[in-house]
C-alpha positions in Angstrom: 0.0 0.0 0.0 1.5 3.3 -1.0 2.0 5.9 1.7 -0.3 8.8 1.7 1.4 12.1 2.3 0.0 14.9 4.3 -0.6 17.0 1.2 -2.7 14.2 -0.3 -5.1 14.1 2.7 -8.0 16.4 2.1 -8.5 18.6 5.0 -12.1 19.2 6.1 -13.4 22.7 5.3 -14.0 24.9 8.2 -17.8 25.4 8.5 -19.0 28.9 7.8 -21.3 30.5 10.3 -24.9 30.7 9.0 -26.4 34.0 8.2 -29.0 33.4 10.9 -26.2 33.3 13.5 -25.1 36.9 12.5 -28.6 38.1 12.7 -29.2 36.6 16.2 -25.8 37.9 17.5 -26.6 41.4 16.1 -30.0 41.3 17.7 -28.6 40.3 21.1 -26.0 43.0 21.0 -28.7 45.6 20.1 -31.0 44.5 22.8 -28.2 44.5 25.4 -27.4 48.1 24.5 -31.0 49.1 24.5 -31.6 47.5 27.9 -28.5 49.2 29.4 -29.8 52.6 28.3 -33.3 51.9 29.6 -32.0 51.0 33.1 -29.5 53.8 33.2 -26.4 51.6 33.2 -23.1 53.5 33.3 -19.6 52.1 33.2 -18.4 54.9 35.5 -20.4 53.4 38.4 -17.8 50.7 38.7 -15.3 53.4 39.5 -17.6 55.7 41.5 -18.6 52.9 43.9 -15.1 52.7 45.4 -15.3 56.3 46.5 -18.2 55.7 48.7 -17.3 56.7 52.3 -19.2 53.7 53.7 -16.3 51.4 52.7 -14.3 52.7 55.7 -16.8 51.0 58.0 -16.0 47.5 56.7 -12.7 47.4 58.4 -11.2 46.3 60.8 -13.2 43.1 61.4 -14.2 42.8 65.2 -13.3 39.1 65.4 -14.0 39.0 69.1 -17.6 39.8 68.3 -17.8 37.6 65.2 -16.5 34.5 67.0 -18.7 34.9 70.0 -21.0 32.0 70.4 -24.2 33.9 71.0 -23.6 36.5 68.3 -22.7 34.3 65.3 -21.9 30.7 66.1 -25.3 29.7 67.5 -27.2 31.2 64.5 -24.7 29.5 62.2 -25.5 26.1 63.8 -29.2 26.9 63.4 -28.5 27.5 59.7 -26.9 24.1 59.4 -29.9 22.5 61.1 -32.3 24.2 58.8 -30.3 23.1 55.7 -29.8 19.5 56.8 -33.4 19.0 57.8 -34.8 20.6 54.7 -32.4 18.6 52.5 -33.4 15.3 54.0 -37.1 15.9 53.8 -37.1 17.7 50.4 -34.9 15.1 48.7 -36.8 12.2 50.4 -40.1 13.5 49.0 -38.4 14.1 45.6 -37.6 10.4 45.1 -41.2 9.2 44.5 -42.3 12.5 42.9 -39.3 12.3 40.5 -40.4 8.8 39.4 -43.9 10.0 39.0 -42.8 12.9 36.8 -40.8 10.8 34.4 -42.4 9.3 31.3 -40.3 6.2 31.8 -41.5 5.3 35.3 -44.8 7.2 35.8 -47.6 4.7 36.5 -50.1 6.5 34.2 -50.7 9.7 32.3 -52.9 11.5 34.9 -50.2 11.0 37.6 -47.6 12.2 35.1 -49.4 15.4 34.1 -50.6 16.2 37.7 -47.2 15.9 39.2 -45.6 17.9 36.5 -48.2 20.7 36.8 -47.9 20.9 40.5 -44.1 21.0 40.5 -44.1 23.6 37.7 -46.2 25.8 40.0 -43.9 25.2 42.9 -40.8 26.0 40.9 -42.4 29.2 39.6 -42.4 30.7 43.1 -38.9 31.8 44.3 -37.5 30.6 47.5 -37.5 34.1 49.0 -41.2 34.4 48.3 -41.8 31.0 49.9 -40.0 32.3 53.0 -42.1 35.4 53.2 -45.3 33.4 52.8 -44.4 30.9 55.4 -43.1 33.5 57.9 -46.5 35.2 57.5 -48.4 31.9 57.9 -46.3 30.2 60.6 -44.4 33.0 62.3 -40.8 34.3 62.4 -38.2 31.7 63.2 -36.3 28.7 61.9 -39.4 26.5 61.5 -40.7 28.7 58.7 -37.2 28.7 57.1 -37.0 24.9 57.3 -40.4 24.6 55.5 -39.4 27.1 52.8 -36.1 25.3 52.1 -37.9 22.0 52.1 -40.1 23.2 49.3 -37.1 24.7 47.5 -35.2 21.4 47.9 -38.1 19.4 46.5 -38.5 21.7 43.5 -34.8 21.6 42.6 -34.3 17.9 43.3 -37.4 16.8 41.4 -36.3 18.7 38.3 -32.8 17.2 38.2 -33.8 13.7 39.3 -36.8 13.3 36.9 -34.5 14.3 33.9 -32.0 11.7 35.1 -34.7 9.0 35.2 -35.8 10.0 31.7 -32.3 9.3 30.4 -32.0 5.9 32.2 -31.7 2.6 30.3 -35.3 1.3 29.8 -34.2 -2.3 29.2 -33.9 -3.4 32.8 -37.4 -1.9 33.6 -38.9 -3.7 30.5 -37.3 -7.0 31.7 -38.7 -6.6 35.2 -42.2 -5.9 33.8 -41.9 -8.9 31.4 -41.0 -11.1 34.3 -44.4 -10.2 35.9 -43.2 -7.6 38.4 -45.6 -4.9 39.6 -44.9 -1.3 38.8 -43.3 -0.3 42.0 -41.2 -3.4 42.3 -40.1 -3.1 38.6 -39.1 0.5 39.1 -37.2 -0.3 42.3 -35.3 -3.2 40.7 -35.0 -1.9 37.1 -34.3 1.8 37.4 -33.4 2.8 41.0 -30.0 1.1 41.0 -29.0 2.9 37.8 -30.1 6.4 39.0 -29.4 6.2 42.7 -25.7 7.5 42.5 -26.9 10.5 40.6 -29.7 11.0 43.2 -27.1 11.1 46.0 -24.9 13.5 44.0 -27.9 15.8 43.4 -28.8 15.7 47.1 -25.3 16.9 48.0 -25.7 19.7 45.5 -29.0 20.7 47.0 -27.4 20.8 50.5 -24.9 23.3 49.1 -27.7 25.4 47.7 -29.6 25.3 51.0 -26.6 26.6 53.0 -26.6 29.6 50.6 -30.4 30.0 50.5 -30.7 29.8 54.3 -28.6 33.0 54.4 -31.1 34.8 52.1 -34.2 33.4 53.8 -32.9 34.8 57.1 -33.3 38.2 55.7 -37.1 37.8 55.8 -37.2 36.5 59.4 -36.8 32.7 58.6 -34.1 32.1 61.2 -30.5 31.2 60.9 -27.4 33.4 60.2 -29.4 35.5 57.8 -31.3 37.1 60.6 -28.0 38.3 62.1 -26.8 39.6 58.7 -30.0 41.6 58.3 -29.7 43.0 61.8 -26.1 44.2 61.3 -26.9 45.6 57.8 -29.8 47.6 59.1 -27.7 49.0 61.9 -24.8 49.8 59.6 -22.3 47.5 61.4 -20.6 46.6 58.2 -17.4 45.5 59.9 -19.3 42.8 61.7 -21.2 42.0 58.5 -17.9 41.5 56.6 -16.7 39.1 59.3 -19.9 37.0 59.0 -19.5 36.9 55.2 -15.9 35.8 55.5 -16.9 32.9 57.8 -19.8 32.0 55.4 -17.4 32.0 52.4 -15.0 29.6 54.1 -17.8 27.3 55.2 -19.5 27.3 51.8 -16.2 26.8 50.0 -15.3 23.9 52.2 -18.7 22.2 51.8 -18.5 22.7 48.0 -15.1 21.1 47.7 -16.1 18.1 49.9 -19.3 17.7 47.9 -17.6 17.9 44.6 -15.1 15.2 45.7 -18.0 12.9 46.8 -20.0 13.5 43.6 -17.0 12.6 41.5 -16.8 9.2 43.2 -20.5 8.6 42.8 -21.1 9.6 39.2 
């Protein structure tokens, strides 16, 4: 066989962008410029913000106050309690709901459409609004925050998990049904082992989100460290606020790294 030189090998032509791509890009740029003008966006604001005299109140950080148990550490523990409880309950409820929302494992069409419709409504309401509604209905405190994050966890987990179930291999489920297994038993033996590692990985991701979300929900009176953050912000104690944010950054970063390492082993 004769050797084929590099010059004899036909190189594939570089695909040219379609005219539609240029039109869409130009439209996005024009709409971005229009939106910036409508909201009064100015590049100079990135420079002017650093001349604000309030920046002097962010430093030095009073670590003796920040590291005090009653001031920060106890509300921080409450934040973890809210996040853990809401993750366990929300992700636990998401397991059957996720199977009901998947075309592969839903028992029938009415259950499929009902579960999808309800969860679409739940996802349409932001977690901050859930916090406000539940604080109004239940009262100020961690209990309302736990309920709000439980709904948030359910909404996020169901979306991720149902899509994973949709992409699962249908052959084990078909084999289990052909062997005479009932619907629940067939799903448990034919689909659950395949998607369970992804389910655990998503649960760890939801726990990360809940740590961050609990900080925001505390701003509306739903307990946790967010309540302390809102108090210090409203009283202009920005040095204390910066200390709390530094601690939250370290905690969230550590949890994220541990969670990523675990998810890599599972998926």
